[in-house]
C-alpha positions in Angstrom: 94.1 2.1 12.2 90.5 0.7 12.0 88.2 0.8 9.1 85.0 2.9 9.5 82.9 -0.2 8.9 84.7 -2.1 11.7 84.2 0.8 14.1 80.4 0.5 13.5 80.6 -3.3 14.0 79.9 -4.1 10.3 81.1 -7.0 8.3 81.7 -6.7 4.6 81.0 -10.4 3.9 77.3 -10.0 2.9 78.1 -7.1 0.6 80.8 -9.0 -1.1 78.4 -11.8 -1.8 75.7 -9.5 -3.2 78.2 -7.6 -5.3 79.4 -10.9 -6.9 75.8 -11.9 -7.8 75.1 -8.4 -9.2 78.3 -8.4 -11.2 77.7 -11.9 -12.7 73.9 -11.2 -13.5 74.1 -7.6 -14.7 77.8 -7.0 -15.4 78.0 -3.8 -13.2 78.7 -2.6 -9.7 75.9 -2.1 -7.1 76.8 1.5 -6.5 76.5 3.9 -9.5 79.6 5.2 -11.2 77.5 7.6 -13.2 74.8 9.5 -11.2 72.9 10.5 -14.3 71.9 6.8 -14.9 71.2 6.0 -11.2 68.1 4.3 -9.9 66.7 5.4 -6.6 65.6 3.2 -3.7 64.6 3.8 -0.1 66.1 2.0 2.9 64.3 2.1 6.3 65.8 0.9 9.6 63.8 -1.2 12.0 66.6 -1.1 14.6 70.2 0.0 14.7 72.9 0.1 17.4 74.7 3.2 16.0 73.6 6.7 15.1 72.2 6.9 11.6 73.6 9.6 9.3 74.1 9.6 5.5 77.7 8.5 6.1 76.8 5.6 8.4 73.9 4.5 6.1 76.4 4.5 3.2 78.7 2.3 5.1 75.8 0.0 6.1 74.8 -0.3 2.5 78.4 -1.0 1.5 78.5 -3.8 4.1 75.1 -5.2 3.1 75.2 -4.7 -0.7 78.8 -4.1 -1.8 79.8 -1.2 -3.9 81.3 2.0 -2.5 79.6 3.9 0.3 80.2 7.4 -1.0 78.7 6.5 -4.4 75.3 5.6 -3.0 74.6 9.3 -2.6 72.5 8.8 0.6 69.9 11.4 1.5 67.8 11.4 4.7 64.0 11.4 4.3 63.0 11.1 7.9 64.5 9.8 11.2 65.2 6.2 10.1 64.4 6.4 6.4 67.0 7.3 3.6 67.0 7.5 -0.1 70.0 6.0 -2.0 71.0 5.3 -5.6 72.2 2.2 -7.3 73.8 1.7 -10.7 70.7 0.6 -12.7 67.0 -0.2 -12.7 67.8 -4.0 -12.9 70.1 -3.7 -9.9 67.4 -1.7 -8.1 64.8 -4.4 -8.6 67.2 -7.1 -7.6 67.9 -5.3 -4.3 64.2 -4.6 -3.8 63.5 -8.3 -4.1 65.9 -8.9 -1.2 63.3 -7.1 0.9 65.4 -6.9 4.1 68.7 -7.7 5.9 69.3 -8.3 9.5 72.4 -8.8 11.7 73.3 -8.1 15.3 74.0 -4.4 14.6 70.9 -3.4 12.6 67.8 -4.5 10.6 66.9 -2.7 7.4 64.2 -2.9 4.7 64.4 -2.0 1.0 61.6 -0.1 -0.7 61.0 1.3 -4.2 61.4 5.1 -4.4 58.0 5.4 -6.3 58.0 8.7 -8.2 59.7 10.7 -5.5 58.8 8.8 -2.4 55.5 8.7 -0.5 53.0 11.5 -1.2 51.5 12.0 2.3 49.3 14.9 1.2 47.7 12.9 -1.6 47.2 9.9 0.7 45.6 12.1 3.4 43.2 13.7 0.9 42.3 10.3 -0.4 41.7 9.0 3.1 39.5 11.9 4.0 37.4 11.5 0.8 36.9 7.8 1.6 35.8 8.6 5.2 33.3 11.3 3.9 31.8 8.8 1.5 31.5 6.1 4.2 29.5 8.2 6.6 26.0 9.6 6.2 24.6 12.5 8.1 21.9 11.6 10.6 19.0 14.0 11.1 15.4 14.1 12.1 12.6 13.6 9.7 10.4 16.6 8.9 7.4 15.0 10.6 9.2 14.7 13.9 9.9 18.5 14.3 6.4 19.4 15.4 5.8 16.5 17.8 6.0 16.8 21.6 7.5 13.7 23.0 6.7 14.5 26.6 3.6 13.0 28.0 2.4 15.3 30.7 -0.2 12.8 32.0 2.4 10.2 32.8 5.0 10.7 35.6 8.0 8.5 36.4 6.4 7.2 39.5 3.2 6.3 37.6 5.3 4.5 35.0 7.1 2.4 37.6 3.8 1.5 39.4 2.3 0.4 36.2 3.3 -2.6 34.2 5.2 -0.7 31.6 8.6 -2.0 32.6 9.8 -5.5 31.8 12.6 -7.9 32.8 15.0 -6.7 35.6 13.3 -3.3 35.5 9.9 -4.6 36.4 10.4 -4.6 40.2 7.6 -2.5 41.6 8.2 0.4 44.0 6.5 -0.2 47.3 4.3 2.6 48.7 5.1 3.3 52.4 
């Protein structure tokens, strides 16, 4: 019988290495044993050769970081973005500093959770306010409203016959 990690083409070697470093530096596991003291991170996938689900992401995190897949408590945020928990804040910042991991089967990136994840509404409102401040409304001056810009005494033909045009536009029209 094959292990679920092997069926996804994952190797546990990187996770064992990270788990050893975390255990020696912080004296704990990567995955949380007590969810009340968990620290949340976000993982986003640049590419992946298998279908992403909370279970497959947990196995990917186990292969990449060590720990136990089920303890990461993976939740989907969007198509290729998931929230997961680690055992402590120190472990979370250690993983965040790793930035990314890449192998033949996938490429992933680690992000801080940031007070509940990205706040798209707040960012959109801020963007709209910046755009409103960057633009000014163009309008006519009051003095221009009463003026007539059409010169009835000058036709297009008279303008072309005269020396009003310059450069490439100065070729006169021949009268036939």
